[in-house]
N, C-alpha and C positions, 0 to 999 in steps of 0.2 A: 162863778163863785162855787167853791167846793163845799158840799154840805157837811155838817158835823157828823162824824162816823158814829156807829153804834158802840156801846160799851164793849169791853173785852169779853169774849166768849171762851169757855174752857176748851172748846174745839173750834178753831178759827180757820177760815179759808185764806188762801193767799190774797184774795181780793179784800177781805176784812183788814188785813194788815196793810195792804197797799193804800186803802182809803185813809187809814190813820196817818201813814207816812206822808201822803199827798196833802193832807189837811195841815200838816206841820206839827203833829203831836210829839212833843219832846220827851214826855214822861214814860218812855217804854224802852225796853232792852230786848234785842233779838239775840238769842243764844243758839249757836251751832254746837250740838253736843257730839258730833262725829269726831273722828280722830283728827289730830292736828294736821297730819298729811293731807287728809281729805279737805279740811278747811283751807289749807294753803293752796290747793289746786283750784278750788272753786267754792264760792259762798254767796249768800245774799248780801248785797251791798249794805254795809253798816252793821252786819252781824259781828259778834265777838265769839271767840273760840273758848269754850269751857267743856272739854270732853266729860262724858258721863262719870268716869272714874273719880274725878275730883270736883264734881259739880256742886255738891252741897257745901263743902268747905269754902270753895272760892266764892260762891254766891253769898254765903253768910258774911264773908269778909268784905264784900264789895257792894252788895245790893240791899236796899231796905226791904223789909218783909212785905211792904205794901206796893212795891214797884210793879208795874205791868210788865210781864215777861212773856215773850213769844219764844217757844222752843221748837227746834227741828232736828231730826236725826236722819239717817239714811232710809229708815222705815217708820211707818206710823206706830208700830209696836215699840220701837226704840224711843220714839218721842213720848209715847204714853208712859213708859217706864221712867224716863227722866223727869217728866212732869210730876209723877207720883212721888219721886224723891224730894222734889222741892216743896210740894204740898205737905208732905210729912214733916219737913223741916220748919214749917210755919208760913211759907209763902202763900199769900192770899189771892194773888191775881196772876195765875199761870195759864197761858193758852198754848195748846198743842196746835202747831201749824200743819194742818192736814196736807199731805202730799209733799211737804218739805221743799227742798231745793228743786226737785224735779217739777213739781207743780208751779213753783215760782218761775222757773225757766220756760216751761211750756206756755205760761201766760204772757211771756215776753217782757217780764219785769227785769230790771237791771241786776246783773250779777257781776262779781269780780272773779277773774280767772276764766278758765276754759271748762265748760261743762261737757 
């Protein structure tokens, strides 16, 4: 039996996200804010590509303001910047995925593409 994961944290480890996914949590979105080329080469399985440049507009058109969102970029600084944009736009449940794709891959979790 998989225990119920903790609530979303503003700075989340890859293990926090993996626990939610393993639990079967459907009410979250994983957003890769890197370039489309980087996303196409390799990404966390289930992530969607919304590069930082169009993040707020696309998010507002597609995601409820209360949706749980996990973000990652190539760097933690880029992730923090993107999270700040969404929070400023009114998103209430935004988590920065610490270490991003690299931490996910090092932990042995499933990716799509070649890292």
